[in-house]
C-alpha positions as CSV (number, residue, x, y, z in Angstrom):
1,X,-19.8,40.3,-64.3
2,X,-16.7,38.1,-65.1
3,X,-17.1,34.4,-64.9
4,X,-15.7,32.7,-61.9
5,X,-12.7,30.4,-62.3
6,X,-13.4,26.7,-62.5
7,X,-12.9,24.7,-59.3
8,X,-10.9,21.5,-59.3
9,X,-8.9,19.3,-56.9
10,X,-7.4,15.8,-57.0
11,X,-10.3,13.2,-56.6
12,X,-13.1,15.7,-57.2
13,X,-16.2,14.5,-59.0
14,X,-17.4,16.6,-62.0
15,X,-20.6,16.5,-64.0
16,X,-19.7,17.9,-67.4
17,X,-22.1,19.0,-70.0
18,X,-20.8,20.2,-73.4
19,X,-23.2,21.5,-76.2
20,X,-22.8,22.3,-79.8
21,X,-22.7,26.0,-80.7
22,X,-26.2,27.3,-81.4
23,X,-27.6,23.9,-80.5
24,X,-26.0,22.4,-83.7
25,X,-25.2,18.7,-84.0
26,X,-21.7,17.6,-82.9
27,X,-22.2,14.0,-83.8
28,X,-23.5,13.4,-87.3
29,X,-23.2,9.7,-87.5
30,X,-21.6,6.6,-85.9
31,X,-18.2,7.4,-87.3
32,X,-18.2,10.7,-85.4
33,X,-19.2,8.9,-82.2
34,X,-16.6,6.2,-82.5
35,X,-13.8,8.8,-83.1
36,X,-14.9,10.7,-80.1
37,X,-15.0,7.6,-77.9
38,X,-11.6,6.5,-79.2
39,X,-10.1,9.9,-78.3
40,X,-11.9,9.9,-74.9
41,X,-10.4,6.4,-74.2
42,X,-6.8,7.6,-75.0
43,X,-7.0,10.8,-73.0
44,X,-8.7,9.3,-69.9
45,X,-6.2,6.4,-69.9
46,X,-3.2,8.7,-70.4
47,X,-4.3,11.0,-67.6
48,X,-5.6,8.3,-65.2
49,X,-9.0,10.1,-65.1
50,X,-11.9,7.8,-64.0
51,X,-15.2,8.0,-65.8
52,X,-18.3,6.8,-64.1
53,X,-21.0,7.7,-66.6
54,X,-21.4,9.2,-70.1
55,X,-23.9,9.7,-72.8
56,X,-23.6,11.0,-76.4
57,X,-26.5,13.0,-77.7
58,X,-26.8,14.5,-81.2
59,X,-26.0,18.1,-80.0
60,X,-24.4,17.6,-76.6
61,X,-22.7,15.0,-74.3
62,X,-22.5,14.3,-70.6
63,X,-19.5,13.0,-68.7
64,X,-19.1,12.1,-65.0
65,X,-15.4,12.3,-64.3
66,X,-13.2,12.2,-61.2
67,X,-10.1,14.4,-61.4
68,X,-7.0,12.2,-61.7
69,X,-3.4,13.3,-62.0
70,X,-4.2,16.3,-64.3
71,X,-6.9,19.0,-64.0
72,X,-10.2,18.3,-65.6
73,X,-9.7,21.5,-67.6
74,X,-6.6,19.9,-69.2
75,X,-8.5,16.7,-70.0
76,X,-11.4,18.6,-71.6
77,X,-9.2,20.9,-73.6
78,X,-7.4,18.0,-75.2
79,X,-10.7,16.2,-75.8
80,X,-12.6,19.1,-77.4
81,X,-9.7,20.5,-79.4
82,X,-8.9,17.3,-81.1
83,X,-12.5,16.3,-81.8
84,X,-13.3,19.8,-83.2
85,X,-10.4,19.6,-85.6
86,X,-11.5,16.2,-86.8
87,X,-15.2,17.1,-87.1
88,X,-14.6,20.3,-89.1
89,X,-12.2,18.6,-91.5
90,X,-14.5,15.6,-92.0
91,X,-17.6,17.7,-92.5
92,X,-16.0,20.5,-94.4
93,X,-17.0,23.2,-91.9
94,X,-15.3,26.1,-90.2
95,X,-15.6,28.0,-87.0
96,X,-16.4,26.9,-83.4
97,X,-18.0,23.5,-82.9
98,X,-18.8,23.8,-79.2
99,X,-20.3,26.5,-77.1
100,X,-17.6,28.8,-75.7
101,X,-17.6,27.3,-72.3
102,X,-18.6,23.8,-71.3
103,X,-20.4,23.3,-67.9
104,X,-18.5,21.6,-65.2
105,X,-20.1,21.2,-61.8
106,X,-18.1,19.8,-58.9
107,X,-20.4,17.5,-57.0
108,X,-20.7,16.1,-53.5
109,X,-20.1,12.4,-54.1
110,X,-21.9,10.7,-51.3
111,X,-25.1,12.5,-52.2
112,X,-25.0,12.7,-56.0
113,X,-22.8,10.0,-57.4
114,X,-25.5,7.4,-58.1
115,X,-28.2,10.0,-58.9
116,X,-25.9,11.4,-61.6
117,X,-25.0,8.0,-63.0
118,X,-28.7,7.3,-63.4
119,X,-29.6,10.7,-64.7
120,X,-26.8,10.7,-67.3
121,X,-27.5,7.2,-68.5
122,X,-31.2,7.9,-69.0
123,X,-30.5,10.7,-71.4
124,X,-30.8,8.6,-74.6
125,X,-34.2,7.4,-73.4
126,X,-35.5,10.9,-72.5
127,X,-34.1,12.1,-75.8
128,X,-36.0,9.3,-77.7
129,X,-32.8,7.8,-79.1
130,X,-34.0,4.5,-77.7
131,X,-37.6,3.6,-77.0
132,X,-37.4,1.7,-73.7
133,X,-35.0,0.3,-71.0
134,X,-34.5,-2.9,-73.0
135,X,-33.0,-0.9,-75.9
136,X,-31.0,1.3,-73.5
137,X,-29.4,-1.9,-72.0
138,X,-27.6,-2.5,-75.3
139,X,-27.2,1.1,-76.6
140,X,-23.5,1.5,-77.5
141,X,-23.2,5.3,-77.0
142,X,-24.0,5.5,-73.3
143,X,-22.2,4.0,-70.3
144,X,-25.3,2.1,-69.1
145,X,-24.7,-0.8,-71.4
146,X,-21.1,-1.0,-70.2
147,X,-22.1,-1.2,-66.5
148,X,-24.4,-4.1,-67.5
149,X,-21.6,-5.9,-69.3
150,X,-23.3,-5.7,-72.7
151,X,-20.5,-3.4,-74.2
152,X,-16.9,-3.2,-73.4
153,X,-15.2,0.1,-72.6
154,X,-12.0,-0.5,-70.6
155,X,-11.7,3.2,-69.7
156,X,-15.1,3.3,-67.9
157,X,-15.0,2.7,-64.1
158,X,-17.8,0.1,-63.5
159,X,-16.5,-1.9,-60.5
160,X,-16.9,1.0,-58.1
161,X,-20.5,1.6,-59.2
162,X,-21.6,-2.0,-59.1
163,X,-19.9,-2.4,-55.7
164,X,-22.4,0.1,-54.3
165,X,-25.2,-2.3,-55.2
166,X,-23.9,-5.8,-54.3
167,X,-20.7,-7.8,-54.0
168,X,-21.9,-10.5,-56.4
169,X,-21.8,-9.2,-60.0
170,X,-25.1,-10.8,-61.2
171,X,-27.0,-9.3,-58.3
172,X,-25.2,-5.9,-58.7
173,X,-26.3,-5.9,-62.4
174,X,-29.9,-6.6,-61.4
175,X,-30.1,-4.0,-58.6
176,X,-28.3,-1.4,-60.7
177,X,-30.7,-1.9,-63.6
178,X,-33.8,-1.7,-61.3
179,X,-32.4,1.6,-59.8
180,X,-32.0,3.1,-63.3
181,X,-35.5,1.9,-64.3
182,X,-37.1,3.6,-61.3
183,X,-35.5,6.8,-62.4
184,X,-37.5,6.9,-65.7
185,X,-40.6,8.4,-64.1
186,X,-38.5,11.2,-62.6
187,X,-38.1,12.7,-66.0
188,X,-35.8,15.7,-66.4
189,X,-33.9,16.7,-63.3
190,X,-33.0,20.4,-63.4
191,X,-31.5,19.9,-59.9
192,X,-28.8,17.6,-61.4
193,X,-27.6,19.8,-64.3
194,X,-26.1,22.7,-62.4
195,X,-24.7,23.9,-59.1
196,X,-25.9,26.6,-56.6
197,X,-27.7,26.6,-53.4
198,X,-31.2,26.3,-54.9
199,X,-30.4,23.1,-56.7
200,X,-28.4,21.7,-53.8
201,X,-31.3,21.9,-51.4
202,X,-34.0,20.8,-53.9
203,X,-35.6,24.0,-55.1
204,X,-36.9,27.3,-53.9
205,X,-39.5,25.9,-51.6
206,X,-36.9,23.9,-49.7
207,X,-34.6,26.9,-49.5
208,X,-37.4,29.2,-48.2
209,X,-38.2,26.6,-45.5
210,X,-34.6,26.4,-44.5
211,X,-34.3,30.2,-44.2
212,X,-37.5,30.5,-42.2
213,X,-36.0,28.0,-39.8
214,X,-32.8,30.2,-39.8
215,X,-30.8,27.4,-41.4
216,X,-28.4,29.2,-43.6
217,X,-26.0,27.4,-46.0
218,X,-23.3,28.7,-48.3
219,X,-23.9,28.2,-52.0
220,X,-21.9,28.5,-55.2
221,X,-23.1,27.9,-58.8
222,X,-20.0,25.9,-59.6
223,X,-20.7,23.3,-56.8
224,X,-23.6,20.9,-56.2
225,X,-23.6,20.0,-52.5
226,X,-24.6,21.1,-49.1
227,X,-23.3,24.1,-47.3
228,X,-20.5,22.3,-45.5
229,X,-19.3,20.7,-48.7
230,X,-19.3,24.1,-50.5
231,X,-17.3,25.7,-47.7
232,X,-14.8,22.8,-47.6
233,X,-14.4,22.9,-51.4
234,X,-13.9,26.6,-51.6
235,X,-11.4,26.5,-48.7
236,X,-9.4,23.8,-50.5
237,X,-9.5,25.8,-53.8
238,X,-8.4,28.9,-52.0
239,X,-5.5,27.1,-50.3
240,X,-4.3,25.7,-53.7
241,X,-4.4,29.2,-55.2
242,X,-2.6,30.7,-52.2
243,X,0.1,27.9,-52.5
244,X,0.7,28.9,-56.1
245,X,0.8,32.6,-55.2
246,X,3.2,31.9,-52.4
247,X,5.6,30.0,-54.8
248,X,5.5,32.9,-57.2
249,X,6.0,35.4,-54.4
250,X,9.1,33.4,-53.4
251,X,10.4,33.9,-57.0
252,X,9.8,30.2,-57.9
253,X,9.8,29.9,-61.7
254,X,10.6,27.1,-64.2
255,X,14.3,27.6,-63.9
256,X,14.3,27.3,-60.2
257,X,12.1,24.2,-60.4
258,X,14.7,22.8,-62.8
259,X,17.5,23.6,-60.4
260,X,15.6,22.0,-57.5
261,X,15.1,18.8,-59.6
262,X,18.8,18.8,-60.5
263,X,19.9,19.2,-56.9
264,X,17.5,16.4,-55.7
265,X,18.6,14.0,-58.5
266,X,22.2,15.0,-58.3
267,X,22.6,16.0,-61.9
268,X,23.5,19.2,-63.9
269,X,20.5,21.5,-64.3
270,X,21.1,21.6,-68.1
271,X,20.3,17.9,-68.3
272,X,16.8,18.6,-66.9
273,X,16.0,20.5,-70.1
274,X,17.8,18.0,-72.4
275,X,16.0,15.9,-74.9
276,X,16.3,12.2,-75.2
277,X,15.1,9.0,-73.6
278,X,17.8,8.3,-71.1
279,X,16.3,7.1,-67.9
280,X,17.8,9.9,-65.7
281,X,16.6,12.6,-68.2
282,X,13.1,11.2,-68.4
283,X,13.0,11.1,-64.6
284,X,14.1,14.7,-64.2
285,X,11.8,15.9,-67.0
286,X,8.8,14.1,-65.4
287,X,9.5,15.7,-62.0
288,X,9.9,19.1,-63.6
289,X,6.6,18.7,-65.5
290,X,4.7,17.5,-62.4
291,X,5.8,20.4,-60.2
292,X,5.4,23.0,-62.9
293,X,1.9,22.0,-63.8
294,X,0.5,21.0,-60.4
295,X,2.3,23.3,-58.1
296,X,3.1,26.4,-60.2
297,X,0.1,26.2,-62.6
298,X,2.3,26.3,-65.7
299,X,0.4,25.5,-68.9
300,X,1.3,22.2,-70.7
301,X,1.5,24.1,-74.0
302,X,4.3,26.2,-72.7
303,X,6.2,23.2,-71.3
304,X,5.6,21.4,-74.7
305,X,7.4,24.2,-76.5
306,X,10.2,24.6,-74.0
307,X,10.9,20.8,-73.8
308,X,10.2,20.2,-77.5
309,X,7.8,17.4,-76.8
310,X,4.1,17.0,-77.5
311,X,1.4,18.1,-75.1
312,X,0.3,14.4,-74.6
313,X,4.0,13.7,-73.7
314,X,3.9,16.5,-71.1
315,X,0.7,15.0,-69.8
316,X,2.3,11.6,-69.4
317,X,5.4,13.2,-67.8
318,X,3.1,14.8,-65.1
319,X,1.7,11.4,-64.3
320,X,5.2,9.8,-64.0
321,X,6.4,12.8,-62.0
322,X,3.7,12.5,-59.4
323,X,4.7,8.8,-58.8
324,X,8.4,9.7,-58.6
325,X,7.8,12.5,-56.1
326,X,5.6,10.2,-54.0
327,X,7.9,7.1,-54.1
328,X,11.0,9.2,-53.3
329,X,9.3,11.5,-50.9
330,X,10.4,14.6,-52.8
331,X,9.0,18.1,-52.3
332,X,9.3,21.2,-54.3
333,X,9.6,23.5,-51.3
334,X,12.5,23.1,-48.9
335,X,10.2,24.3,-46.1
């Protein structure tokens, strides 16, 4: 059975788990971890992707990300590709570093945000990388110490998490730490590392009870949440796919997007494809990249080749393009 496509949407919350191939180590020493975190910092900053929790383990890592201006798949592709190249060169190895497909579960925020923050941040303790909560408080390769203010990672979103505990920072730190500490006795949480109806309702016994009560809910292994959340998420994903299909059915391609940009910005269409850092060209290129990636589903690699700019430059153009479209109230479709 073919694998289902990943589900994503602006603002969606994702629990991401990525493992080394055949359970092999992906972080050999502190230098590896620091390189990974530096790359993560740059990519999350460039793409305006909030990160609420993270933990680096010897043979895998966890991230809790919210989709920003670019799809999570794009963020992860840049992160994993760059790190794999670095790792293989440094350790004189060849072949795949990661399992073929990382796990990305779209999660219902009001139910799972804090539970996932706690679960992810307790990974080093469960994995015996630290011996107790006191060591975890200062452990540099996990987002728990950042939330407590013991380490500084500007790319990690801490205010939103602490704000859920108290308005005063010192009390928020205390209540958050107590919340994490209470999670130690819960041990491993299979219900938090995947999607599907069984996990979403808390196990088979809960599901059987619901069905006996004739309470049926929709489930999907890519989504962790109740039936209503699953239905809403799938509906939004289908609408996004239908919008892309409708554009293609209308014959909308990159050239027509470029013509649309040229008409809206009152310039020649050839200038949209021109190189250079002139303000009007950067503006046009940004709008082109935004609509091509977000509306038509064009790959950034293709745009990189066509515009003769790097993939990170395309990524930044998408971010600028969204702001331009919003500020000027510009739309791709004339309808």
